[in-house]
C-alpha positions as CSV (number, residue, x, y, z in Angstrom):
1,M,5.5,40.2,-1.8
2,D,2.2,38.8,-0.2
3,G,-0.4,37.0,-2.3
4,I,-1.3,33.5,-3.5
5,V,0.6,32.2,-7.0
6,V,-1.7,29.5,-8.8
7,M,0.8,27.2,-9.9
8,D,0.4,24.2,-12.7
9,K,2.6,21.7,-11.0
10,P,4.2,19.8,-13.8
11,A,4.8,15.8,-13.3
12,G,8.5,15.3,-11.9
13,L,8.6,17.7,-9.5
14,T,7.3,17.6,-5.8
15,S,5.4,20.1,-4.3
16,H,8.3,21.5,-2.2
17,D,10.3,22.2,-5.3
18,V,7.7,24.0,-6.7
19,V,7.4,26.0,-3.3
20,R,11.5,26.7,-2.9
21,K,11.5,27.9,-7.0
22,V,8.5,30.1,-6.2
23,K,10.3,31.5,-3.5
24,K,13.7,32.2,-5.4
25,I,12.2,34.0,-8.4
26,L,10.0,36.5,-5.7
27,G,12.6,36.6,-3.5
28,A,10.0,35.8,-0.7
29,G,11.2,35.1,2.7
30,K,8.7,32.5,3.2
31,A,5.9,30.7,1.1
32,G,4.1,27.3,1.5
33,H,1.7,25.2,-0.5
34,T,-2.0,24.4,0.7
35,G,-1.6,20.6,-0.2
36,T,1.1,18.1,-1.5
37,L,0.6,16.4,-5.2
38,D,2.8,13.2,-5.8
39,P,5.7,14.0,-7.9
40,M,3.7,12.2,-10.5
41,A,0.7,14.3,-10.8
42,T,-0.1,17.2,-12.1
43,G,-2.3,20.2,-11.4
44,V,-3.1,23.0,-9.5
45,L,-1.1,24.0,-6.4
46,P,-1.4,27.0,-4.8
47,V,1.3,28.7,-3.0
48,C,0.8,31.5,-0.6
49,V,3.6,34.1,-0.2
50,G,4.7,36.5,2.5
51,E,1.7,37.1,4.9
52,A,-0.4,35.4,2.9
53,T,1.2,32.0,4.2
54,K,-1.5,32.6,6.9
55,L,-4.3,31.5,4.9
56,A,-3.0,28.2,4.0
57,P,-5.1,26.5,6.5
58,F,-8.0,27.5,5.7
59,L,-7.5,26.7,2.1
60,S,-6.2,23.5,2.9
61,A,-10.1,22.6,4.5
62,E,-11.7,22.8,1.4
63,N,-13.1,20.2,-1.1
64,K,-11.0,19.3,-3.3
65,T,-11.8,17.5,-6.7
66,Y,-9.5,15.0,-8.4
67,L,-9.4,13.9,-12.4
68,A,-7.7,10.7,-12.7
69,T,-6.7,8.3,-15.6
70,M,-6.2,4.6,-14.8
71,L,-5.4,1.7,-16.9
72,L,-6.9,-1.4,-15.5
73,G,-5.4,-4.9,-15.7
74,V,-1.9,-4.2,-15.2
75,E,0.0,-4.5,-12.0
76,T,3.4,-2.9,-11.8
77,D,6.5,-3.7,-8.9
78,T,5.7,-0.2,-7.5
79,Q,2.1,-0.4,-7.7
80,D,2.3,3.0,-9.9
81,T,3.1,4.2,-13.2
82,E,6.9,4.3,-12.6
83,G,7.4,0.8,-11.8
84,K,8.0,-2.5,-14.3
85,I,5.1,-4.1,-15.3
86,I,5.1,-7.6,-13.7
87,E,1.5,-8.8,-14.9
88,K,-0.9,-8.2,-17.3
89,S,-4.9,-9.3,-17.5
């Protein structure tokens, strides 16, 4: 199969995990994503399969838009949402 599969990556999986699952489901020889999302992030992850992997560098070069939700005044020991809260202001 050759093409681009647009995945909605859930939190908790790495981009590589998603690509591995797509490859397994489709029985694809080669596949790759067009840009890494953090394991904690959710969102669109285009996965190029087969001959479409040649398009990945062109898709990666395009501008991307991110939407974030932040909580101000809280510090964790890991500087992310996974850590233990160590200070509130």
